C-alpha positions as CSV (number, residue, x, y, z in Angstrom):
1,M,120.6,116.1,69.4
2,S,118.2,118.8,68.4
3,T,115.2,120.0,70.4
4,R,113.0,118.7,67.6
5,S,114.0,115.1,68.1
6,I,113.9,115.4,72.0
7,L,110.3,116.7,72.1
8,P,108.5,113.6,70.9
9,F,110.5,111.5,73.3
10,A,109.8,113.7,76.3
11,L,106.0,113.8,75.4
12,A,106.0,110.0,75.4
13,V,108.2,109.3,78.4
14,G,107.0,112.2,80.7
15,P,103.4,111.0,81.2
16,A,104.6,107.4,81.6
17,L,107.0,108.3,84.4
18,A,104.5,110.7,86.0
19,A,101.9,107.8,86.0
20,A,104.4,105.4,87.5
21,L,105.3,107.6,90.5
22,P,102.5,106.4,92.9
23,V,103.4,102.8,91.9
24,T,107.1,103.2,92.7
25,A,106.3,104.8,96.2
26,A,104.4,101.6,97.2
27,E,106.0,98.7,99.0
28,P,108.0,96.3,96.6
29,G,105.4,93.5,96.8
30,A,102.5,95.9,96.0
31,L,103.2,95.5,92.2
32,V,102.7,91.9,92.3
33,A,99.9,91.7,95.0
34,G,97.1,93.7,93.5
35,Y,98.1,96.5,91.2
36,G,97.4,94.5,88.0
37,T,94.0,93.4,89.2
38,E,93.0,96.8,90.3
39,F,94.2,98.4,87.1
40,Y,92.1,95.8,85.1
41,E,89.0,96.2,87.3
42,Y,89.2,100.1,87.0
43,W,89.5,100.1,83.2
44,T,86.9,97.4,82.7
45,G,84.4,99.2,85.0
46,L,85.1,102.4,83.1
47,L,84.5,100.9,79.7
48,K,81.3,99.2,80.9
49,Q,79.7,102.7,81.1
50,Q,78.7,104.5,78.0
51,N,80.6,107.8,78.7
52,G,83.8,105.7,79.3
53,V,83.4,104.1,75.9
54,V,82.9,107.5,74.3
55,M,85.9,109.0,76.0
56,A,88.1,106.1,75.1
57,A,87.0,106.3,71.4
58,L,87.6,110.1,71.3
59,G,91.0,109.7,73.0
60,F,92.0,106.9,70.5
61,G,90.8,109.0,67.6
62,A,92.8,112.1,68.8
63,V,96.0,109.9,69.1
64,C,95.4,108.5,65.6
65,L,94.9,111.9,64.1
66,F,98.1,113.3,65.8
67,I,100.1,110.3,64.3
68,I,98.6,110.7,60.9
69,T,99.0,114.5,60.7
70,R,102.7,114.3,61.9
71,G,103.8,111.7,59.4
72,K,107.2,112.1,57.7
73,W,105.9,111.1,54.4
74,R,104.5,114.5,53.7
75,K,107.9,116.1,53.5
């Protein structure tokens, strides 16, 4: 496998694993007990603010531009 095919995979999986580390360090019942509701409350609270909506839209646009500009159909 070449480095070129590993890089997108590493960029996708690396942040997901790093984000999951605090969750895996918790006790086993913590995932079921309140993680989902706290996650939902955090993101809904953030998106109720104007700056949260703007940052979410900018982040979504950046991801879309990255996908569009890295398309295989250009080759």
